[in-house]
PQR file of N, CA, C, O and H, with PARSE charges and radii, in Angstrom:
ATOM      1  N   UNK A   1     -17.451  47.327   1.991 -0.4000 1.5000
ATOM      2  CA  UNK A   1     -16.956  46.606   1.360 -0.0000 2.0000
ATOM      3  C   UNK A   1     -15.817  46.207   0.708  0.5500 1.7000
ATOM      4  O   UNK A   1     -15.360  46.505  -0.395 -0.5500 1.4000
ATOM      5  N   UNK A   2     -15.230  45.078   2.068 -0.4000 1.5000
ATOM      6  CA  UNK A   2     -13.721  45.468   2.378 -0.0000 2.0000
ATOM      7  C   UNK A   2     -12.757  44.261   0.807  0.5500 1.7000
ATOM      8  O   UNK A   2     -11.556  44.148   0.565 -0.5500 1.4000
ATOM      9  H   UNK A   2     -15.601  44.835   2.964  0.4000 1.0000
ATOM     10  N   UNK A   3     -13.864  43.671   0.174 -0.4000 1.5000
ATOM     11  CA  UNK A   3     -13.842  43.134  -1.654 -0.0000 2.0000
ATOM     12  C   UNK A   3     -13.591  43.939  -2.361  0.5500 1.7000
ATOM     13  O   UNK A   3     -12.843  43.679  -3.304 -0.5500 1.4000
ATOM     14  H   UNK A   3     -14.840  43.762   0.370  0.4000 1.0000
ATOM     15  N   UNK A   4     -14.151  45.325  -2.176 -0.4000 1.5000
ATOM     16  CA  UNK A   4     -13.720  45.860  -2.982 -0.0000 2.0000
ATOM     17  C   UNK A   4     -12.063  46.439  -3.623  0.5500 1.7000
ATOM     18  O   UNK A   4     -11.700  46.701  -4.770 -0.5500 1.4000
ATOM     19  H   UNK A   4     -14.758  45.536  -1.410  0.4000 1.0000
ATOM     20  N   UNK A   5     -11.232  46.481  -2.116 -0.4000 1.5000
ATOM     21  CA  UNK A   5      -9.552  47.452  -2.570 -0.0000 2.0000
ATOM     22  C   UNK A   5      -9.311  45.588  -2.849  0.5500 1.7000
ATOM     23  O   UNK A   5      -8.185  45.317  -2.432 -0.5500 1.4000
ATOM     24  H   UNK A   5     -11.526  46.268  -1.184  0.4000 1.0000
ATOM     25  N   UNK A   6      -9.850  44.612  -3.274 -0.4000 1.5000
ATOM     26  CA  UNK A   6      -9.039  44.140  -3.726 -0.0000 2.0000
ATOM     27  C   UNK A   6      -9.625  43.002  -6.074  0.5500 1.7000
ATOM     28  O   UNK A   6      -9.409  42.148  -6.934 -0.5500 1.4000
ATOM     29  H   UNK A   6     -10.765  44.832  -3.613  0.4000 1.0000
ATOM     30  N   UNK A   7     -10.285  43.998  -5.629 -0.4000 1.5000
ATOM     31  CA  UNK A   7     -10.531  43.928  -7.058 -0.0000 2.0000
ATOM     32  C   UNK A   7     -10.683  45.631  -7.642  0.5500 1.7000
ATOM     33  O   UNK A   7     -11.241  46.590  -7.108 -0.5500 1.4000
ATOM     34  H   UNK A   7     -10.461  44.692  -4.930  0.4000 1.0000
ATOM     35  N   UNK A   8      -9.624  45.479  -9.502 -0.4000 1.5000
ATOM     36  CA  UNK A   8      -8.734  46.778 -10.112 -0.0000 2.0000
ATOM     37  C   UNK A   8      -9.976  46.867 -10.494  0.5500 1.7000
ATOM     38  O   UNK A   8     -10.827  45.981 -10.412 -0.5500 1.4000
ATOM     39  H   UNK A   8      -9.171  44.701  -9.936  0.4000 1.0000
ATOM     40  N   UNK A   9     -10.130  48.227 -11.030 -0.4000 1.5000
ATOM     41  CA  UNK A   9     -10.501  49.028 -11.588 -0.0000 2.0000
ATOM     42  C   UNK A   9     -11.571  49.179 -12.440  0.5500 1.7000
ATOM     43  O   UNK A   9     -12.302  50.164 -12.545 -0.5500 1.4000
ATOM     44  H   UNK A   9      -9.439  48.946 -11.096  0.4000 1.0000
ATOM     45  N   UNK A  10     -11.633  47.636 -13.332 -0.4000 1.5000
ATOM     46  CA  UNK A  10     -11.938  47.299 -14.134 -0.0000 2.0000
ATOM     47  C   UNK A  10     -12.855  46.375 -13.641  0.5500 1.7000
ATOM     48  O   UNK A  10     -14.008  46.238 -14.052 -0.5500 1.4000
ATOM     49  H   UNK A  10     -11.039  46.836 -13.247  0.4000 1.0000
ATOM     50  N   UNK A  11     -12.423  45.869 -12.926 -0.4000 1.5000
ATOM     51  CA  UNK A  11     -13.537  44.314 -12.378 -0.0000 2.0000
ATOM     52  C   UNK A  11     -14.484  45.478 -11.093  0.5500 1.7000
ATOM     53  O   UNK A  11     -15.461  45.006 -10.510 -0.5500 1.4000
ATOM     54  H   UNK A  11     -11.487  45.980 -12.592  0.4000 1.0000
ATOM     55  N   UNK A  12     -14.176  46.479 -10.898 -0.4000 1.5000
ATOM     56  CA  UNK A  12     -14.715  47.218  -9.733 -0.0000 2.0000
ATOM     57  C   UNK A  12     -16.151  47.595 -10.056  0.5500 1.7000
ATOM     58  O   UNK A  12     -16.953  47.306  -9.167 -0.5500 1.4000
ATOM     59  H   UNK A  12     -13.383  46.862 -11.371  0.4000 1.0000
ATOM     60  N   UNK A  13     -16.679  48.224 -11.225 -0.4000 1.5000
ATOM     61  CA  UNK A  13     -17.604  48.380 -12.155 -0.0000 2.0000
ATOM     62  C   UNK A  13     -18.529  47.522 -12.312  0.5500 1.7000
ATOM     63  O   UNK A  13     -19.726  47.801 -12.380 -0.5500 1.4000
ATOM     64  H   UNK A  13     -16.028  48.458 -11.947  0.4000 1.0000
ATOM     65  N   UNK A  14     -17.846  45.944 -12.410 -0.4000 1.5000
ATOM     66  CA  UNK A  14     -18.411  45.183 -12.987 -0.0000 2.0000
ATOM     67  C   UNK A  14     -18.949  44.242 -11.749  0.5500 1.7000
ATOM     68  O   UNK A  14     -19.790  43.346 -11.805 -0.5500 1.4000
ATOM     69  H   UNK A  14     -16.874  45.717 -12.354  0.4000 1.0000
ATOM     70  N   UNK A  15     -18.597  44.467 -11.212 -0.4000 1.5000
ATOM     71  CA  UNK A  15     -19.383  43.749 -10.110 -0.0000 2.0000
ATOM     72  C   UNK A  15     -20.042  43.850  -9.369  0.5500 1.7000
ATOM     73  O   UNK A  15     -20.688  42.858  -9.031 -0.5500 1.4000
ATOM     74  H   UNK A  15     -17.913  45.195 -11.166  0.4000 1.0000
ATOM     75  N   UNK A  16     -20.231  45.066  -8.733 -0.4000 1.5000
ATOM     76  CA  UNK A  16     -20.448  46.215  -8.851 -0.0000 2.0000
ATOM     77  C   UNK A  16     -22.242  45.777  -9.021  0.5500 1.7000
ATOM     78  O   UNK A  16     -23.068  45.501  -8.151 -0.5500 1.4000
ATOM     79  H   UNK A  16     -19.705  45.871  -9.008  0.4000 1.0000
ATOM     80  N   UNK A  17     -22.392  45.878 -10.792 -0.4000 1.5000
ATOM     81  CA  UNK A  17     -23.199  46.366 -10.791 -0.0000 2.0000
ATOM     82  C   UNK A  17     -24.222  44.273 -10.658  0.5500 1.7000
ATOM     83  O   UNK A  17     -25.375  44.066 -10.279 -0.5500 1.4000
ATOM     84  H   UNK A  17     -21.721  46.102 -11.499  0.4000 1.0000
ATOM     85  N   UNK A  18     -23.033  43.066 -11.199 -0.4000 1.5000
ATOM     86  CA  UNK A  18     -23.314  41.734 -10.999 -0.0000 2.0000
ATOM     87  C   UNK A  18     -24.249  42.211  -9.162  0.5500 1.7000
ATOM     88  O   UNK A  18     -25.443  41.960  -9.001 -0.5500 1.4000
ATOM     89  H   UNK A  18     -22.097  43.233 -11.507  0.4000 1.0000
ATOM     90  N   UNK A  19     -23.581  42.724  -8.302 -0.4000 1.5000
ATOM     91  CA  UNK A  19     -23.631  42.789  -6.781 -0.0000 2.0000
ATOM     92  C   UNK A  19     -25.386  43.046  -6.570  0.5500 1.7000
ATOM     93  O   UNK A  19     -26.265  42.486  -5.914 -0.5500 1.4000
ATOM     94  H   UNK A  19     -22.611  42.928  -8.432  0.4000 1.0000
ATOM     95  N   UNK A  20     -25.345  43.822  -7.201 -0.4000 1.5000
ATOM     96  CA  UNK A  20     -26.835  44.849  -6.827 -0.0000 2.0000
ATOM     97  C   UNK A  20     -27.696  43.859  -8.332  0.5500 1.7000
ATOM     98  O   UNK A  20     -28.642  44.602  -8.595 -0.5500 1.4000
ATOM     99  H   UNK A  20     -24.632  44.276  -7.734  0.4000 1.0000
ATOM    100  N   UNK A  21     -27.741  43.191  -8.879 -0.4000 1.5000
ATOM    101  CA  UNK A  21     -28.728  43.111  -9.544 -0.0000 2.0000
ATOM    102  C   UNK A  21     -29.117  41.763  -9.019  0.5500 1.7000
ATOM    103  O   UNK A  21     -30.050  41.129  -9.511 -0.5500 1.4000
ATOM    104  H   UNK A  21     -26.973  42.588  -8.665  0.4000 1.0000
ATOM    105  N   UNK A  22     -28.339  41.296  -7.936 -0.4000 1.5000
ATOM    106  CA  UNK A  22     -27.993  40.084  -7.268 -0.0000 2.0000
ATOM    107  C   UNK A  22     -29.218  40.053  -6.052  0.5500 1.7000
ATOM    108  O   UNK A  22     -29.876  39.114  -5.605 -0.5500 1.4000
ATOM    109  H   UNK A  22     -27.581  41.812  -7.536  0.4000 1.0000
ATOM    110  N   UNK A  23     -29.207  41.987  -5.630 -0.4000 1.5000
ATOM    111  CA  UNK A  23     -29.517  42.179  -4.369 -0.0000 2.0000
ATOM    112  C   UNK A  23     -31.630  42.405  -4.954  0.5500 1.7000
ATOM    113  O   UNK A  23     -32.664  42.116  -4.352 -0.5500 1.4000
ATOM    114  H   UNK A  23     -28.672  42.750  -5.993  0.4000 1.0000
ATOM    115  N   UNK A  24     -31.401  42.970  -6.202 -0.4000 1.5000
ATOM    116  CA  UNK A  24     -32.473  43.355  -7.252 -0.0000 2.0000
ATOM    117  C   UNK A  24     -33.151  41.743  -7.457  0.5500 1.7000
ATOM    118  O   UNK A  24     -33.972  41.920  -8.357 -0.5500 1.4000
ATOM    119  H   UNK A  24     -30.561  43.205  -6.690  0.4000 1.0000
ATOM    120  N   UNK A  25     -33.196  40.578  -7.148 -0.4000 1.5000
ATOM    121  CA  UNK A  25     -33.975  39.249  -7.659 -0.0000 2.0000
ATOM    122  C   UNK A  25     -35.021  39.478  -6.318  0.5500 1.7000
ATOM    123  O   UNK A  25     -35.950  38.695  -6.120 -0.5500 1.4000
ATOM    124  H   UNK A  25     -32.529  40.433  -6.417  0.4000 1.0000
TER
END
């Protein structure tokens, strides 16, 4: 997850949530 290092501590949890939500679709 190289993109994870580019996110702030605030953005990371939200981005991961959206990322996994897209996988579930």
